[in-house]
C-alpha positions, 0 to 999 in steps of 0.5 A, a space after each residue: 544586341 548580341 544573341 544569347 547563348 544556346 544548347 547549339 552554340 555550346 556544341 550539342 545539336 538536339 535536332 540533329 541527334 533526333 534526325 539521326 534517331 528517326 533515320 535508324 528507328 526503322 532498322 532497330 525495329 526490325 530486331 523486335 520480335 513479339 517479346 518486345 511491348 514498347 516502341 522506340 522512343 518511351 523512357 524505358 524498353 519492354 520485353 515480355 520473358 519468355 519462360 514457358 517450359 523453365 522450372 526457375 528462370 533466372 536472369 543473367 546480364 552483363 555490361 561491356 565496351 569495345 575498348 580502344 579498337 575504336 581508335 583503329 575504327 576511327 583512324 580507318 574510317 570503319 564503323 559498321 564492325 564495332 557494333 558487331 563487335 560489342 554485341 558478340 562480346 556481350 553474347 559471349 559473356 553470358 552464354 558462358 553461363 548457359 544463357 539465351 540472349 533476350 535483349 541488348 541496350 547500347 550507349 554512344 557517347 561522342 564529342 560531336 555526333 557525326 550522323 554517318 558514323 553513328 549510322 554505321 555503328 548502329 547498323 552493326 549493333 543491328 546487324 549482330 542483333 538480327 543475326 542471333 535473334 536479340 532484341 535491340 531494345 533502347 539505348 542512349 546516345 550522348 554528345 559531349 563536346 567537353 568531354 570527347 575530342 570532336 570526332 572521338 566517340 565511346 561505345 559500350 552495351 549491356 545484354 540481358 538473357 535468361 537460363 533455367 536455374 538447373 541448367 546454369 554453368 558455373 564451372 562447378 562440375 569441373 574435375 581434375 582430369 577435364 580437358 581444356 578445349 581451345 576454340 579459335 578466335 577471329 583475331 584480337 577480338 576487342 582486347 589488346 588493342 592499346 598495345 597492338 597499336 602502339 606496336 604495328 602503326 609505328 611500323 606499318 600504315 593501316 591501309 597497307 596490305 600485310 603479305 602475312 596476314 593476307 590482308 591489310 592491317 586495318 581489316 586484320 585488326 577490325 576482324 569481327 569478334 567471333 560469336 560463339 553462341 551457336 557453337 555452344 547452343 550446338 554442343 549443349 543439345 548434344 553434349 556435357 560441358 562442365 565449363 566455359 571460359 570467354 578469353 578476353 582481357 587477362 588472357 587464357 590462363 586467368 579468364 579460365 581460372 575463373 572457373 575452377 574451385 579450390 583444390 584445382 589448377 590449370 596446365 596450359 600446354 603453351 605451344 600445343 596450337 599454332 598461334 595466328 600471324 597477327 600475334 607473332 608480328 606484334 610479339 616480334 616488332 614490339 619485342 613483348 615479353 612472353 608473359 605480357 603476350 599471354 596475359 594481354 591477348 587471346 593468341 588465337 583462342 577466343 573460348 575455352 571449353 572444360 570437358 571430360 576426357 572421355 568427351 573430347 573427340 565428340 566435342 572436337 567434332 561437334 566444333 568442326 561440324 559447327 563451323 568452329 576450329 577447336 583444339 585441346 590447349 591443357 587440362 585441369 589438375 589438382 592444385 599440388 600437382 603443379 
């Protein structure tokens, strides 16, 4: 008599997944502080809100993924950086509103659960959370062989933070004459990889050393998405910011435009900063039109801060003191001035 069909034969190994999760529990627990009230393994995570000193605490949340940067990680066999990318991306999104991150939730989906890959990804998540004081509160691991190819996986996450209502940054303070200060990115961050891969991998191997990049192509493409929270914290302690834009999909102009109200426009001074070699290489090799470059990539600017003209020099010095390169990239104007 033939054996019946089992979940494991269908491609899902529950025991293996549980064994992997047991191995990473200690690492995940290292991100937990006194606000985390539940241990790993319950159906939900419990977090006690630190609202002391706040007049009107507001929760702030954001969800995102790493996109096709995961394809580069798979090809290069390097998975410890994409977890950091994800946490940093999500933290940056809520930090632009003035929020302090509290806890993070992750979702890892794959065709076949490779324990080595999964543990590297979790290592990256834990590293980023621990370095920023964020609790990795919970997550989900899904093995779906009929939906993903065996080696493929997807990764997304949700960050939850808190801000006092009176301290929310929503761009409402932006006025004509405000200067746009760009803060340097660490590379492509987590956007534009579908185009970058098509162009670069048609000409180079990932392990190939690139003199113009002073590193291998894989290292350049897997450079960790920069975390801007320490900078935002430092500047807000001493100076006034009118608005902050995280430069992700859509590029500098589209993301910064999300901040400005009716009657206002942006004047981006394209060419006023040095665009990193990686972006120029993509454009040259792929003969990518300038308009496509501008709306696909951050072009070396990962964050844009709108500040009063009187405070520009102070802000630039604070960026430098915090270890971030910054430079004016344009200004806010009245809509009829363009």
